[in-house]
N, C-alpha and C positions, 0 to 999 in steps of 0.2 A: 401266166402261170396256170397250169392245168388243175382243175378241181378233181376230186375223187369221181364225181359224176362223169366228167369228161374222159377220165382214164377208163372207166367202166365201158363207156360207149365206144372208145377206140379199140378196146380189147374185143368187145362183142362184134364190132364191124369187121375185124380182121381175123377172127378166130374160127377154128374148126371146133364144132361143139363137142368133140371128144376130148378137148383139152381139159386139164384139171385146174381150172381157175375158180377161186372161191372168194366171195366178199366176206370178210371177217368182221365180227362185231362182238361186243361183250355184253354179258348179263352178269352183273356183279363182278367177281374176279375170274369168271370162266369165259373162255373164248369159244365162239361158235363160227361156223362157216356155212355159206349158202352158195350153191352152184350159180355162177354168174349168169348163166343163160336165162335164168328166171327173173333177173333184176331188171326192173323197168325204170325206177326212179328212186332217189333218196331225198327225203324232205325233212325239215324240222317239224316238230310236233305242232299241230295246229288245233283249232277247236274241233273236238270230236262230238258229234251229236249222238246221244244215246238212243237206242232203239229198244222199245219195251219187249219183254218176254223172249230174250235172247240168252244164250249160254254166257256164263261169267267171262270167258276169255274174249268174247266179241264185245269190244268196248263201244262200238257204234259205227258211224259212217262219217266220212269227210267228203267235201266237194273239192276235187282236184281238177282244176281247169275245166269245170263244167261236167265232170264225170263223178258220179257217186260211187265211192269205194268203201267196202266194209273194212274195219280195222280190228286186228287181233292183237292183244297184249301177250307177247311171248312169255312173260313172267308168269302170268296166270296159267297159260297152256302147259308150262313146264313145272307147275306147282312150286314156283320160287316165291320168296317173300316179296310182298308188294313194296314199291317205293314210289315217291312222288316223281313226276316227270320234271326234268330240269333242262338247262340250255344245251346239254350234250345228248339228250334223248332224241332219237330219230325215228322216222317211219320209213321202212324199206318197202317200196311198192313192188310186189312181184306179179308177174303175169303167168297164169297157169291155164292152159287151154282157153285162151282168149278172154279170161276173166281176171281182173286186177283185184288184189287184196293188199292192204297195208299191214305191216307187221311192226309193232313198236318194240324197239330195242334200246338198251341203255346208251350205247355208243357205237358208232360205225368206226372200224379201225382201218383196214387196208384190203387191197386185192392181193391174194397170194396164189402161187402155184404149188399144188401138192400132187406128187406122182401117185398113181394107183398103188404102187408097191408100198407106199407110206401110209396107206389107209387100211385100218383093221376093221373087221366087222364089229358092230356094237355088241355088248354083252347080251346074252339071250335069257337071262334069269328072270326078267320081269317085263313081259310085253304089255302090261297094263300101266306101267309107270312111265317115267320120263323117256326111257329108251324107245318107246314106240314112235317117237319123233326123230330118232337118230338113224341116219343112213350109214354112218361110220365114224371112226375116230382117227383123225389124221395127225401125223407128226410133221411139224414145220419148224425147222431149226430146233430150238429148245422148248418149243411150245406144243401143247396138246390142244387140238382144235376139234370140237364136236361138230361133225358134219350133219346139218339138219336135213331131214326128209321133208321137202316143201309140200309134197302131196299129202302126207300124213298130218302135217302141221295145220293145214288149212281145211282139211276135210272135217265134217261133223262126225264125231265118234261118240 
């Protein structure tokens, strides 16, 4: 039986990076998507070692197979209400420009395809709020999926 991680790797191995594949995850009742080309791994929450004098959204670092990876809590980054981690909480490890970063999400859902024509630009009324981390808003079946801008999410602003 294929796991979600196996499915992601199969898609990445055989895909043209212009494809519109997104790993979806939830934060509360909202659905978010992240371009699959950035996904390196999906792991359960493990011990996060705090690092002093860091921004609130940087929860600390983890040791993943001998590599130290900073971990961002997306709830803090998006100004969402905090909640305790549970058995559904995951860390999505993304690789951006040869640097890995873990992003804590409530629940990983599935990999979906969203055509470009079904992705609208994010609202432009508040570039200092949550939408500074939005790349777009996608329609998939009956769902609305907020497409995350990985670069903006992990950069220090």
